[in-house]
N, C-alpha and C positions, 0 to 999 in steps of 0.2 A: 526416475521421472523426467528430469532436467540434464540427464547422463548419456543416457544410451544412445547410441544413433543407430539410421538403417538399421540391419539384416541384428543388432542385438536386442534391439526391443521387445519388449513383450509388451500383449494383449493389456496385460494392467498397466502397466504402467502409460501405454496414449490416452486406457481407460480415465487414471487419473489426471494424467492431462486434461485430457478434454471437459472433465465435471468440474476441476477445482480452478483453470484460465476463464473457463467459459461462463462462472458463475463470475468471476471479477468484473470481466466485460459484458457483461448483463448487470452488476450493481452500476457499473461505471454509468454506460449507457440510460438505466434509469435515471439514476442521477442526475444528471447532465440534462436531460429529458425535464423535468425535473423542473427546473431551473432554467434553462435558456430556453426548452420549446425544438431544440432540438435534437437527434441521437449524431453522437459522438464519432459512429465508428459505421453510420451509415451513406457507405456511397455511393448503390443506388439510390439514395434517396435523394441524397444530397447532390448528386449529376444529375438524376432529372429535373431537380429545384433549380439549377444552374442552369438546365437550358429554358425553366420556362421564365425563370428572372432576365434571363438574354434574348426570350423573342420579345420579352416585353419591354427591351428594353432599358432594365432596371437595371443600370452597371452595378451601384454598391449592394444591391442584394445579392449578385449572381457576382460580384467580387466576391465577399465574402465565403458563396459554399463555393467557389472555385478555388481558395483558401482551403479550405475542410480537404477534401477532396491533396489537395498538393501537401496538405501535410500530412495525409495518411503514407501517402505516396513517400514522402520525406524519409519518413517512421520507418516504412518498409525496407527502406534502400538504406541508412543506414546501420538497422540491425545486421542486416544483413553481412554489409562493410567489418562489422566488427565479430560477424560467427566468421566471417573465410579468414582472417586474419588470424581469428586463433583458431580454428581446425588448421592454418598452414602451420603451425607453431604449436600445433596435440597438445590442446590445450583442452580437456575433456568439460569444463566449468564453465564452457567461452557460452553456455544458452543459460545457464544457473547467471551467471554475469550480467546479462543483459538485463536479464529480470529484475536482477538489482537494481540495476541503471533505473530500469522503469519503479518501482520500486521507491527507489530517493528523489525522482523524478515527481511520482506523488507527494509526499511531503513536506519535497519545499513551496509545488504549488496550492497544497490546503496550507503551509504558514503563510505563504504571501497571500490568499485569501481572506484570511482569520485578521492578519493583524496589519497590512498596508488596504486605502482607500482608493483602491482601482477605480479609474473613469467607468470601466464597461469590461465590471469583472466576470459578469457569464461569459462575452465572446470572449476573453482570458483562458478562461477554463473551458469553453469547449474545443476552443485551436490545440490548449494543450493536447488533450487527452485524444481528439483525432492523430497529435502526432506521435502518442503514445500506444493506441491502437494498434496501429500501423505496425508500432516495433513489437508490439506482443506477437501480432498476428504473422509478422513476419519470422520471429523464431517459432512459434508452434508449427508453424506447415514446416520450418527447414526443419526439425528436430524430427516428426513423425515421418517426412517422409511423402507431405502433403494430406497424409491421413484424415490429419487433425487442421480443424482453422476454429476456432474461439469468439470472436470479435462480431460475426454475423450470422444469419443462421437461416439465410435465403436457402443457399446449396446440401446444407447441414438436413434441412427439410424433403430437399430430391432426392439425395441423397435416401431418408428412410423413406420415402414414396417407392423408389427403382429398386431397395432390398426388401421391403414388405410383396412388390409384385413377383419378386424372382420366386421366394417364401410359397408364395400364392402356386404357382403355379410347381414347385414341388411339391408339395400337397397334391396337387391336383394329377401329380407321376406323366407332367409336361418337361419336366428336367429331371435331370436323378438325382435320389436323396442325396447320394455322395456328395455332392458340392453346395450340401446344407451349412455345413461348419464355416466355412470362410463368411457365407450369408449372415449369418446370425451371429457371429464375433462384431462384422460391422456394421449391423443394427442396434446392435447393445454401441459398441464407442456412439452413432451417432443419435440415438437416444440418449446418454450420457449427458450426449454436449445438448442437447435440447433443453432435457432435465437442470441440466446446469446454469446453463443463462437465464432458465424462466427462473428460478429460485435466488439466483445472484439480482436477477431487476427488481423481483418482492424488496430482497431484504437492502437491497441498495434506496427503495424509497421509505421502509422505514427504517434506515442509517440514518438516510439526511437528514427524514424528519425530527429525529432523535439528535442527533451530532450536529448536524448543521454542516460546513467544509470540515471541520475535523472529523467527517467521516471520509477523508482522502488520504488525511494519517494514520488511522484505522489501517485502513484501504493497502496504504505502502508497505507499512508494521509485521503487515498479515505474507505480504509477498518477499518480504528482508525476508522472515523467518522461513517460508516454502527454498527461495535461494543459499540461503545459507544451511541446509541440510543438504543441500546439493549438494555444495563448495566443499562440505564436509567431506560428504561423498565421496567427492573428484579426488581430494586431497588423498585421502584411505587406500584410494584404488594407484593411486600414482606411488604411492608411498611402497602397497605393499608388491606392485612392476617394478619396482627399485631394486627390492628385496629379493626378486624372484631371480633379476637379472644378475645378481650378484651371485646369485649360490649355484648359479649355470657357471 
């Protein structure tokens, strides 16, 4: 799921990636909204809010939304730089390593929120989550070759509409039935992304109400488990490749 890239990826790997990481993003987004009243990964809404505040000469509020957009971009930039460095060194587990960074940051953030009395805890939370959502979205986009995006759903909902329209044309024989397979596959993928985000959102609210900021630590722990499994598989693959080369 977090190892294979490009032509080595299977639809199943993309589906698991979409469902699991979209659920994480949905949970973090809804929890952030419950705490602060803003979505950490909704850059469309944040940029619109930035425009609205600047037009009304509300510099302080505008600066806040500008910071969210810039932090999201910064997260995506950092993730891409790390991935590029890993790919140049043929590190198969580099994508899992970036998710491991996200997981560790979530645990640190949750611990800080629980143990330290911050002046503006909600503001710190949503800014950190914007950075981490940018990081996660870049990882998912790169490893899936832009087939999967997990932190926002507008594009995914659009893709579902496109695939449904194509399927309608195929059913009505306006398009060749031979073309149905890739449309069905993409429809499944986008549907799982939407479903994962929705379920994650519901779970995020319930977990926040039950656990408070410890919810961030639990989420980080789940991501660590996911990343470590992928890193273990990457090491096994590397060992197998070295053994094969030695035998040749």
